[in-house]
ROMILUM-938471 format. One record per residue: x, y, z of N, C-alpha, C, O in turn. Coordinates in nm, 2 decimals. Each point is the difference from the previous one (the first is absolute). Layout:
BEGIN
X,Y,Z,X,Y,Z,X,Y,Z,X,Y,Z
...
REM end
This chain:
BEGIN
0.41,-1.63,1.00,-0.11,0.10,0.02,0.02,0.12,-0.09,0.11,0.05,-0.01
-0.21,-0.01,-0.06,0.01,0.12,-0.09,0.02,0.12,0.09,-0.04,0.01,0.11
0.11,0.09,-0.17,0.03,0.12,0.07,-0.12,0.10,0.00,0.00,0.09,0.08
-0.09,-0.11,-0.17,-0.12,0.08,-0.01,-0.12,-0.08,-0.04,0.01,-0.10,-0.05
-0.12,0.16,0.09,-0.13,-0.06,-0.04,-0.07,0.09,-0.10,0.04,0.11,-0.02
-0.13,-0.17,-0.05,-0.06,0.08,-0.11,-0.11,0.09,0.05,-0.08,-0.04,0.09
0.08,0.16,-0.14,-0.11,0.10,0.02,-0.11,-0.03,-0.10,0.03,0.02,-0.12
-0.14,-0.06,0.17,-0.10,-0.05,-0.10,-0.13,0.08,-0.01,-0.06,0.01,-0.10
0.02,0.06,0.21,-0.13,0.08,0.00,0.02,0.13,-0.08,0.10,0.07,0.02
-0.20,-0.04,-0.10,0.00,0.12,-0.08,0.00,0.12,0.09,0.06,0.11,-0.03
-0.13,-0.12,0.15,0.00,0.12,0.09,0.14,0.03,0.05,0.03,0.11,0.03
0.05,-0.21,-0.01,0.14,0.02,0.05,0.08,0.07,-0.11,0.08,0.08,0.04
-0.10,-0.12,-0.16,0.07,0.06,-0.11,-0.04,0.15,-0.01,0.09,0.09,-0.01
-0.22,-0.06,0.02,-0.04,0.14,0.00,0.05,0.08,0.11,0.03,0.12,-0.01
-0.03,-0.18,0.13,0.04,0.07,0.12,0.15,0.04,-0.01,0.04,0.10,0.04
0.04,-0.20,-0.10,0.14,0.03,-0.02,0.02,0.12,-0.10,0.09,0.08,0.02
-0.17,-0.08,-0.12,0.02,0.10,-0.10,-0.04,0.14,0.06,0.06,0.10,-0.04
-0.16,-0.10,0.13,-0.04,0.13,0.06,0.09,0.05,0.11,0.03,0.11,0.01
0.01,-0.21,0.08,0.07,0.05,0.12,0.15,-0.04,0.00,0.07,0.04,0.09
-0.02,-0.12,-0.18,0.13,-0.05,0.01,0.10,0.11,-0.05,-0.04,0.09,-0.08
0.17,-0.11,0.11,0.10,0.09,-0.05,0.04,-0.05,-0.14,0.02,-0.12,-0.02
-0.01,0.21,-0.07,0.02,-0.04,-0.14,0.14,0.03,-0.04,0.06,0.10,0.04
0.00,-0.19,-0.12,0.13,0.02,-0.05,0.00,-0.05,-0.15,-0.04,-0.11,-0.02
0.08,0.19,-0.07,-0.01,-0.03,-0.14,0.14,-0.02,-0.06,0.09,0.08,0.03
-0.07,-0.17,-0.12,0.12,-0.02,-0.07,-0.04,-0.01,-0.15,-0.11,0.02,-0.04
0.21,-0.04,-0.05,-0.03,-0.01,-0.14,-0.09,-0.11,-0.04,-0.09,0.01,-0.08
0.10,-0.13,0.15,-0.08,-0.11,-0.03,-0.11,-0.04,0.10,-0.08,-0.09,-0.03
0.09,0.15,0.15,-0.09,-0.05,0.11,-0.06,0.12,0.07,0.06,0.11,0.01
-0.17,-0.13,0.05,-0.06,0.09,0.10,-0.02,-0.09,0.13,-0.06,-0.10,-0.01
0.10,0.15,0.12,0.00,-0.08,0.13,-0.07,0.09,0.10,0.03,0.11,0.03
-0.13,-0.18,0.03,-0.07,0.06,0.12,0.03,-0.09,0.12,0.00,-0.12,-0.01
0.03,0.19,0.12,0.04,-0.07,0.12,-0.07,0.06,0.12,-0.01,0.13,0.01
-0.03,-0.21,0.08,-0.06,0.05,0.13,0.04,-0.10,0.11,0.05,-0.11,-0.02
-0.07,0.16,0.14,0.03,-0.09,0.12,-0.10,-0.11,0.00,-0.11,0.01,-0.05
0.15,-0.11,0.12,-0.09,-0.12,0.01,-0.12,0.03,0.10,0.02,0.08,0.09
-0.12,-0.15,-0.12,-0.12,0.01,0.09,0.02,-0.10,0.12,0.09,-0.09,-0.01
-0.16,0.11,0.11,0.01,-0.09,0.12,-0.04,-0.14,-0.05,-0.11,-0.02,-0.06
0.19,-0.08,0.10,-0.03,-0.14,-0.04,0.07,-0.04,-0.13,-0.01,-0.12,-0.03
0.09,0.21,-0.03,0.08,-0.05,-0.12,0.13,-0.06,0.05,0.08,0.07,0.05
-0.07,-0.20,-0.07,0.12,-0.07,0.05,0.13,0.03,-0.08,0.11,0.00,0.05
-0.13,0.03,-0.18,0.11,0.03,-0.09,-0.05,0.10,-0.11,-0.11,0.05,0.01
0.20,-0.02,-0.10,-0.04,0.09,-0.11,-0.11,-0.05,-0.08,-0.01,-0.12,-0.04
-0.08,0.21,0.00,-0.11,-0.03,-0.09,0.03,0.07,-0.13,0.02,0.13,0.00
-0.01,-0.20,-0.11,0.05,0.06,-0.13,-0.11,-0.03,-0.11,-0.05,-0.11,-0.01
0.02,0.22,-0.06,-0.08,-0.01,-0.12,0.08,0.04,-0.12,0.06,0.10,0.00
-0.07,-0.17,-0.11,0.07,0.03,-0.13,-0.11,0.02,-0.10,-0.08,-0.09,-0.03
0.08,0.21,-0.04,-0.10,0.03,-0.10,0.08,0.01,-0.13,0.09,0.09,-0.02
-0.14,-0.17,-0.08,0.05,0.01,-0.14,-0.12,0.01,-0.09,-0.07,-0.10,-0.02
0.05,0.22,-0.04,-0.12,0.02,-0.08,0.02,-0.06,-0.14,0.10,-0.04,-0.04
-0.22,0.03,-0.03,0.00,-0.05,-0.14,0.08,0.09,-0.10,0.03,-0.05,-0.11
-0.01,0.17,0.15,0.08,0.09,-0.09,0.15,-0.05,-0.01,0.07,0.04,-0.09
-0.03,-0.13,0.18,0.14,-0.05,0.00,0.01,-0.09,-0.12,0.11,0.00,-0.07
-0.20,-0.09,0.05,0.01,-0.10,-0.11,-0.10,-0.11,0.02,-0.10,0.01,0.08
0.13,-0.12,-0.15,-0.09,-0.12,0.01,0.03,-0.07,0.13,0.09,0.04,0.08
-0.17,-0.14,-0.05,0.01,-0.07,0.13,0.13,-0.06,0.03,0.05,0.01,0.12
0.02,-0.06,-0.21,0.13,-0.06,0.02,0.10,0.11,0.04,0.08,-0.02,0.10
-0.08,0.13,-0.16,0.08,0.12,0.04,-0.03,0.05,0.14,0.09,0.02,0.08
-0.22,-0.01,-0.05,-0.04,0.05,0.13,0.04,-0.09,0.11,0.05,0.04,0.10
-0.07,-0.17,-0.12,0.03,-0.10,0.10,0.15,-0.01,0.02,0.05,-0.02,0.12
0.03,0.03,-0.22,0.15,0.00,0.01,0.05,0.12,0.08,0.08,-0.02,0.09
-0.14,0.14,-0.12,0.04,0.12,0.08,-0.05,-0.02,0.15,0.08,0.04,0.09
-0.19,-0.09,-0.07,-0.05,-0.02,0.14,0.09,-0.10,0.07,0.03,0.03,0.12
0.01,-0.14,-0.18,0.09,-0.09,0.06,0.14,0.06,0.03,0.06,-0.03,0.10
-0.01,0.11,-0.19,0.12,0.07,0.02,0.00,0.10,0.12,0.09,0.00,0.09
-0.20,0.07,-0.08,-0.01,0.10,0.11,-0.02,-0.08,0.14,0.06,0.04,0.10
-0.13,-0.15,-0.10,-0.01,-0.08,0.12,0.13,-0.06,0.04,0.03,0.00,0.12
0.05,-0.04,-0.22,0.14,-0.06,0.03,0.09,0.11,0.06,0.07,-0.03,0.10
-0.08,0.15,-0.15,0.08,0.11,0.05,-0.04,0.03,0.14,0.08,0.03,0.09
-0.21,-0.02,-0.06,-0.05,0.03,0.13,0.04,-0.11,0.10,0.03,0.03,0.12
-0.03,-0.16,-0.16,0.04,-0.11,0.09,0.15,0.02,0.04,0.03,-0.03,0.11
0.05,0.08,-0.20,0.14,0.02,0.03,0.02,0.12,0.09,0.08,0.00,0.09
-0.16,0.11,-0.11,0.03,0.13,0.07,-0.07,0.02,0.13,0.06,0.06,0.09
-0.17,-0.12,-0.07,-0.08,0.02,0.12,0.06,-0.09,0.11,0.03,-0.12,-0.02
-0.01,0.18,0.14,0.05,-0.07,0.11,-0.12,-0.08,0.07,-0.12,0.03,-0.03
0.16,-0.14,0.10,-0.10,-0.08,0.07,-0.09,0.07,0.10,-0.12,-0.02,0.01
0.18,0.12,0.06,-0.07,0.06,0.11,-0.07,0.13,-0.04,-0.05,0.07,0.09
0.05,-0.03,-0.21,-0.06,0.12,-0.05,-0.15,-0.02,-0.01,-0.05,-0.09,-0.07
-0.03,0.17,0.14,-0.14,0.00,-0.01,-0.05,0.13,-0.06,0.01,0.10,0.07
-0.06,-0.10,-0.19,-0.04,0.11,-0.07,-0.10,-0.04,-0.11,-0.02,-0.12,-0.03
-0.05,0.22,-0.03,-0.09,-0.03,-0.11,0.07,0.07,-0.12,0.04,0.12,0.01
-0.04,-0.19,-0.12,0.07,0.05,-0.12,-0.08,-0.03,-0.13,-0.05,-0.11,-0.01
0.04,0.21,-0.07,-0.06,-0.02,-0.13,0.10,0.04,-0.11,0.05,0.12,0.00
-0.03,-0.21,-0.09,0.10,0.03,-0.11,-0.08,0.00,-0.13,-0.07,-0.10,-0.04
0.07,0.21,-0.03,-0.07,0.01,-0.13,0.10,0.02,-0.11,0.09,0.09,0.00
-0.10,-0.18,-0.10,0.10,0.00,-0.11,-0.05,0.10,-0.11,-0.12,0.00,-0.03
0.21,0.07,-0.02,-0.03,0.09,-0.12,0.02,-0.07,-0.13,0.07,-0.11,0.01
-0.12,0.16,-0.12,0.01,-0.08,-0.12,0.14,-0.03,-0.05,0.03,-0.11,-0.06
0.07,0.19,0.09,0.14,-0.03,-0.04,0.07,-0.10,0.09,0.11,-0.05,-0.04
-0.17,0.01,0.15,0.06,-0.10,0.09,0.02,-0.13,-0.07,0.09,-0.08,0.04
-0.18,0.04,-0.13,0.01,-0.13,-0.07,0.13,-0.01,-0.08,0.06,-0.11,-0.02
0.00,0.22,-0.03,0.12,0.00,-0.08,0.12,0.02,0.09,0.11,-0.01,-0.05
-0.12,0.04,0.18,0.11,0.02,0.08,0.07,-0.12,0.04,-0.06,-0.11,0.01
0.19,0.12,0.01,0.08,-0.12,0.05,-0.02,-0.03,0.14,-0.04,0.09,0.08
0.06,-0.21,-0.04,-0.03,-0.04,0.14,0.09,0.08,0.10,-0.05,0.04,0.10
0.17,-0.01,-0.14,0.09,0.08,0.09,-0.05,0.14,0.01,0.01,0.06,0.11
-0.06,0.00,-0.21,-0.06,0.13,0.01,-0.12,0.01,0.09,-0.01,0.09,0.08
-0.08,-0.19,-0.10,-0.12,-0.01,0.09,0.04,-0.01,0.14,-0.05,0.06,0.09
0.15,-0.15,-0.06,0.05,-0.02,0.14,0.06,0.13,0.06,-0.03,0.03,0.11
0.11,0.04,-0.19,0.06,0.12,0.05,-0.11,0.11,0.03,0.00,0.07,0.10
-0.10,-0.06,-0.19,-0.11,0.10,0.02,-0.08,-0.04,0.12,-0.04,0.09,0.08
0.01,-0.21,-0.07,-0.09,-0.05,0.11,0.07,0.02,0.14,-0.06,0.04,0.10
0.18,-0.08,-0.09,0.07,0.02,0.13,0.03,0.14,0.03,-0.02,0.04,0.12
0.05,0.05,-0.21,0.01,0.14,0.03,-0.13,0.06,0.04,0.00,0.09,0.08
-0.11,-0.13,-0.15,-0.13,0.06,0.03,-0.04,-0.05,0.14,-0.07,0.08,0.07
0.10,-0.20,-0.03,-0.04,-0.05,0.13,0.07,0.08,0.11,-0.05,0.03,0.11
0.18,0.00,-0.13,0.07,0.08,0.09,-0.05,0.14,0.01,0.01,0.06,0.11
-0.05,0.00,-0.22,-0.05,0.14,0.00,-0.14,0.01,0.06,-0.03,0.10,0.06
-0.05,-0.20,-0.08,-0.14,0.01,0.05,-0.01,-0.02,0.14,-0.11,0.00,0.06
REM end
Protein backbone atom coordinates (compact mmCIF):
# COMPACT_ATOMS: atom_id res chain seq x y z
CA UNK A 1 0.00 0.00 0.00
CA UNK A 2 1.28 3.46 -0.87
CA UNK A 3 2.15 5.76 1.96
CA UNK A 4 0.36 8.69 0.38
CA UNK A 5 -2.49 9.40 -1.99
CA UNK A 6 -2.44 11.99 -4.75
CA UNK A 7 -3.85 15.44 -4.15
CA UNK A 8 -5.76 16.06 -7.37
CA UNK A 9 -8.32 18.86 -7.02
CA UNK A 10 -7.22 22.37 -7.95
CA UNK A 11 -9.21 23.74 -4.99
CA UNK A 12 -7.11 21.64 -2.60
CA UNK A 13 -3.90 23.00 -4.13
CA UNK A 14 -5.18 26.58 -3.75
CA UNK A 15 -6.34 25.98 -0.17
CA UNK A 16 -2.91 24.63 0.79
CA UNK A 17 -1.22 27.65 -0.75
CA UNK A 18 -3.50 30.03 1.16
CA UNK A 19 -3.71 28.33 4.56
CA UNK A 20 -0.81 25.88 4.76
CA UNK A 21 2.44 26.40 6.62
CA UNK A 22 5.16 27.31 4.14
CA UNK A 23 8.77 26.20 4.19
CA UNK A 24 11.21 27.22 1.46
CA UNK A 25 14.53 25.69 0.52
CA UNK A 26 16.96 26.30 -2.33
CA UNK A 27 15.18 23.89 -4.69
CA UNK A 28 11.71 23.40 -3.19
CA UNK A 29 8.74 25.20 -1.65
CA UNK A 30 6.61 23.08 0.67
CA UNK A 31 3.14 23.80 2.01
CA UNK A 32 1.81 21.58 4.78
CA UNK A 33 -1.49 21.46 6.65
CA UNK A 34 -3.32 19.09 8.92
CA UNK A 35 -5.49 16.45 7.34
CA UNK A 36 -9.20 16.95 6.84
CA UNK A 37 -11.74 14.63 8.39
CA UNK A 38 -11.85 11.42 6.43
CA UNK A 39 -8.26 11.49 5.13
CA UNK A 40 -6.96 7.98 5.82
CA UNK A 41 -3.36 8.84 4.97
CA UNK A 42 -1.24 11.66 3.65
CA UNK A 43 -2.44 13.52 0.56
CA UNK A 44 0.46 14.81 -1.53
CA UNK A 45 0.56 17.09 -4.55
CA UNK A 46 3.74 17.66 -6.55
CA UNK A 47 3.97 20.67 -8.87
CA UNK A 48 6.67 20.96 -11.50
CA UNK A 49 6.12 23.89 -13.85
CA UNK A 50 7.17 24.22 -17.48
CA UNK A 51 9.92 26.64 -16.46
CA UNK A 52 11.84 23.58 -15.17
CA UNK A 53 12.33 22.13 -18.63
CA UNK A 54 10.80 19.79 -21.17
CA UNK A 55 8.41 16.97 -20.28
CA UNK A 56 11.14 14.37 -19.77
CA UNK A 57 12.94 16.59 -17.25
CA UNK A 58 9.73 17.51 -15.42
CA UNK A 59 8.57 13.90 -15.14
CA UNK A 60 11.98 12.72 -13.94
CA UNK A 61 11.94 15.36 -11.20
CA UNK A 62 8.36 14.46 -10.26
CA UNK A 63 9.30 10.77 -9.97
CA UNK A 64 12.35 11.65 -7.85
CA UNK A 65 10.26 13.72 -5.44
CA UNK A 66 7.63 10.99 -5.18
CA UNK A 67 10.32 8.39 -4.41
CA UNK A 68 11.77 10.59 -1.67
CA UNK A 69 8.31 11.11 -0.16
CA UNK A 70 7.66 7.34 -0.21
CA UNK A 71 10.88 6.86 1.78
CA UNK A 72 10.35 9.64 4.30
CA UNK A 73 6.63 9.65 5.08
CA UNK A 74 5.48 7.30 7.80
CA UNK A 75 2.48 5.01 7.26
CA UNK A 76 0.42 6.56 10.04
CA UNK A 77 0.95 10.22 9.11
CA UNK A 78 -2.21 11.96 7.97
CA UNK A 79 -1.52 15.40 6.49
CA UNK A 80 -1.87 17.39 3.30
CA UNK A 81 1.33 18.33 1.56
CA UNK A 82 2.16 20.34 -1.55
CA UNK A 83 5.69 20.23 -2.97
CA UNK A 84 6.59 22.84 -5.59
CA UNK A 85 9.87 22.47 -7.46
CA UNK A 86 11.94 25.53 -8.29
CA UNK A 87 13.79 25.76 -11.64
CA UNK A 88 17.18 24.74 -10.16
CA UNK A 89 15.72 21.51 -8.75
CA UNK A 90 16.17 19.68 -12.06
CA UNK A 91 19.95 20.07 -11.76
CA UNK A 92 20.12 19.03 -8.10
CA UNK A 93 21.43 15.65 -7.03
CA UNK A 94 19.04 13.09 -5.58
CA UNK A 95 20.81 13.22 -2.20
CA UNK A 96 20.50 17.01 -2.06
CA UNK A 97 16.78 16.86 -2.85
CA UNK A 98 16.30 14.19 -0.17
CA UNK A 99 18.14 16.24 2.45
CA UNK A 100 16.16 19.39 1.64
CA UNK A 101 12.81 17.64 1.61
CA UNK A 102 13.33 15.78 4.89
CA UNK A 103 14.58 18.91 6.69
CA UNK A 104 11.70 20.96 5.31
CA UNK A 105 9.16 18.34 6.43
CA UNK A 106 10.58 18.45 9.94
CA UNK A 107 10.53 22.26 9.98
CA UNK A 108 6.99 22.64 8.63
